[in-house]
C-alpha positions as CSV (number, residue, x, y, z in Angstrom):
1,M,103.2,98.3,33.7
2,S,105.3,101.4,33.7
3,R,108.3,101.5,31.3
4,N,110.6,102.2,34.3
5,P,109.1,100.6,37.4
6,S,110.4,101.7,40.7
7,I,111.9,98.9,42.9
8,S,112.8,98.6,46.5
9,M,116.0,96.9,47.6
10,T,117.5,96.0,50.9
11,E,120.9,97.6,51.8
12,H,122.5,94.2,51.0
13,Q,120.9,94.1,47.6
14,Q,121.9,97.7,46.9
15,A,125.5,97.0,47.8
16,F,125.5,94.0,45.6
17,V,124.2,96.0,42.6
18,E,126.8,98.7,43.3
19,R,129.6,96.0,43.4
20,M,128.4,94.6,40.1
21,I,128.5,98.0,38.4
22,S,131.8,98.9,40.0
23,S,133.3,95.7,38.7
24,G,132.6,96.8,35.1
25,R,130.4,93.8,34.3
26,Y,127.3,95.9,34.2
27,H,126.8,99.5,33.2
28,G,123.8,100.3,35.4
29,V,121.1,99.1,37.7
30,S,118.9,98.2,34.9
31,E,121.4,95.8,33.4
32,V,121.9,94.1,36.8
33,V,118.1,93.8,37.3
34,R,117.6,92.4,33.8
35,A,120.4,89.8,34.4
36,G,118.7,88.8,37.6
37,L,115.3,88.5,35.9
38,R,116.8,86.3,33.2
39,L,118.1,84.0,35.8
40,L,114.8,84.0,37.7
41,E,112.9,83.3,34.4
42,A,115.2,80.3,33.6
43,H,114.8,79.0,37.1
44,E,111.1,79.2,36.9
45,E,111.0,77.4,33.5
46,R,113.1,74.6,35.0
47,Q,110.8,74.2,37.9
48,V,107.7,74.2,35.7
49,A,109.4,71.5,33.5
50,A,110.4,69.4,36.5
51,L,106.9,69.7,38.0
52,G,105.4,68.6,34.6
53,G,107.7,65.6,34.6
54,L,106.6,64.6,38.1
55,Q,103.0,65.0,37.2
56,D,103.6,62.7,34.1
57,L,105.2,60.1,36.4
58,V,102.4,60.2,38.9
59,Q,99.9,59.8,36.0
60,Q,101.8,56.8,34.7
61,A,101.9,55.2,38.1
62,Y,98.2,55.8,38.5
63,E,97.4,54.3,35.1
64,S,99.7,51.3,35.7
65,G,97.1,49.5,37.8
66,E,96.9,48.1,41.2
67,P,100.1,48.0,43.3
68,E,101.8,44.6,43.8
69,P,103.7,43.7,46.9
70,L,107.4,44.3,46.6
71,E,110.0,41.6,47.1
72,S,111.9,41.7,50.3
73,L,115.2,43.5,50.3
74,D,117.0,40.2,51.1
75,D,115.4,38.6,47.9
76,I,116.5,41.6,45.8
77,I,120.1,41.4,47.2
78,A,120.3,37.6,46.7
79,E,119.1,37.9,43.1
80,A,121.6,40.7,42.4
81,E,124.4,38.5,43.8
82,R,123.3,35.5,41.6
83,K,123.5,37.8,38.6
84,A,126.9,39.2,39.5
């Protein structure tokens, strides 16, 4: 990949970048883009971790054996009331 890749932005995105630079938080377009990429990377890592957790739960459920019928909701409520 090129050291300084060219990117295309919508007018809305360009205006946002300009506001961020004007606010003094960032000194240039590259800083704004790098900050956005850091957020995207963190978001993607959280999604991968969450998906991995879901896959683990599905595997555990699969390995737990044949499903058993659930109690009725009325039975669950009655048991909870007895315990309260």
